N, C-alpha and C positions, 0 to 999 in steps of 0.2 A: 626771300627767294626761300630759308629756310624756316623760317617761320610761320611760310604758305604751305610749306609740304606736309610742316608738323601742323597743322588745320585742317585740312585734305584726310590728312592719316585718325587726327580722331575720328573728324564730321566719320570716318566712312568704320570704323568701328563703333560708335554710338549708334552708328546706320544696322546696321550686321545685330550688336547685341540685342536691337528692341525687336527686327524686326525680325530672325528667328529663333525670338524667346518663345521657350512654351507657353508661356504667360504671359500678356500683358503685364510691361513691367510699368506700376503705375508713381511708383518711386523715381526713375528715370528723371535727370533732369530735359533733357532732349527727345523731343515726341515725333517719331517718324509715321506720317499722315500716311504711307501705304499702308502697312499693319493694320490700317482701320479697312472693310469694306464699304464703304458710304455708297447709299445710292446716288444713280449717274448724274440726277435731279438734283442734289448738297455740294454738286463738284463741278466747278468750270477748268477746264479743263485751257485757256486763254488765260487763264490767274491762277497756277501755281502753287499750291501751300502743300511742298513735301514736309515740314517739321515745325516744331511750336518748339521751343527752349522756355527755358525756365530758368537759366544761369545769368542773365538779367538781373536777379530780385537775389540783394543780398542775403536778408534776413531769413534763414529757415524754413518758422513758422512763418510768417506769406507769404513764402515763397509756396509751404505745403496746402497755402487757400487758396492761393491761383491756383495750383494743380487742382483740387478739386469742382474746383468752381470750372476748370474745364471742361474735365469730366466729363461734368454734365451738361455742361453744350453741347457738350459731343454726343455724348450719350440721349440723351434726354431732348434735349430740344429739337424744331427740324431744321433751325438755318444753315446754311450752308457753308460752306467749311471758309472759301472766306469773308463772309460777315461774319463769324463769330471769329478770326483771326484778327479780325478789324476789333468788334469788342476786345481782347485781350488784349489790345493794343494798348488803349484807353485806360483798360487796368493796370498793366501796368505802367504806363508811365504813373500811378497814382502810387503804385506801389515801390517806385524810383525813388519819392518824393518824400515818404515814408522812412524809406533804408536813409536820403540824406539827413533825414530825421532825426533819425533812431525810436521812430515808430509801430508799434505793433501795434494788428489788426485790432486785437482783441483786445486792447486796452487806447483806442483809439477814443479820446474826447468831440465834442459836438466844434468847440473852441480848435481843435487842430485839422478837422474837416474846416470849417470853415477860411481855417489861411488858405490851404490845399485850392478851398473857388476861391477864395483873392486872388493867388496867383491862374488862375487858370479865365479867371475877366479880364485881365492883362494883356492878354493872347488876342491878337490882333484876330479875331476868327469870324465867320458871320455867328446868327442868335442858334440855328438849326445846327450849327457845329457843336458849339456850349452846351448848349441844352440836352444833346446826345450825348457827349460825355458828361453832363449830373444824372443824364437818367441810367445811363450806365453805370455809375458806382454807384445807384440808391440799387437798382439790381444785384451790384454785388453781397450790398452790404444785405437785401432782403433775403440773397437764399445764403448767407452766412446766416442767418433768422433761423428762418429755416429746417436748419439742417442739424439747426442747437447750436453754433460754436457761439453764438451771441442771442445776447438779450432783445433787444429791439434795434434795429436801422437807429443809427445814432442819429439823426439830421433828415431833415423837409425837404425833397425836389423842391416842392413849386414855391420854396420862399427863392433859391439862386435861381428859378427858369427866367430865361430874359426875354421881357416882349417886346413887340416892331411899334412902338407908335405912329400912332395912324394921327394923321396931320389931318 
């Protein structure tokens, strides 16, 4: 009960600080989406996404790369907020793997990406879900490359894409 109250208080303080600050605090580890003025077509009120938290990514540098990527997705793309949240979920799973392995985005090798892709292949998911994860991770690295944070994308997504066998 006390722990639950603590989390409610922390959530409320984070929300107030983020929403009421003069400028958007892109450094915050929790972004309250009510602060942004999304076009109605980009937001589905039946599937609300109220906040995006970066607290589950322990490595500070990796968390900053994720924030930059989310800022890009929210500000530049025309994707719905719910779609962006789903895409972020894929990248967060990848970054949590990197946290566990103590890896840094900017020093990632093709062999380390291959190891993650092998773990993804062991999941019992449809081809389209697997391919969607590979494509989103590739998109993340394309963003980092285009933004100058990475030399070149460290893997070829076509190598990992699954195809249904035709009988």
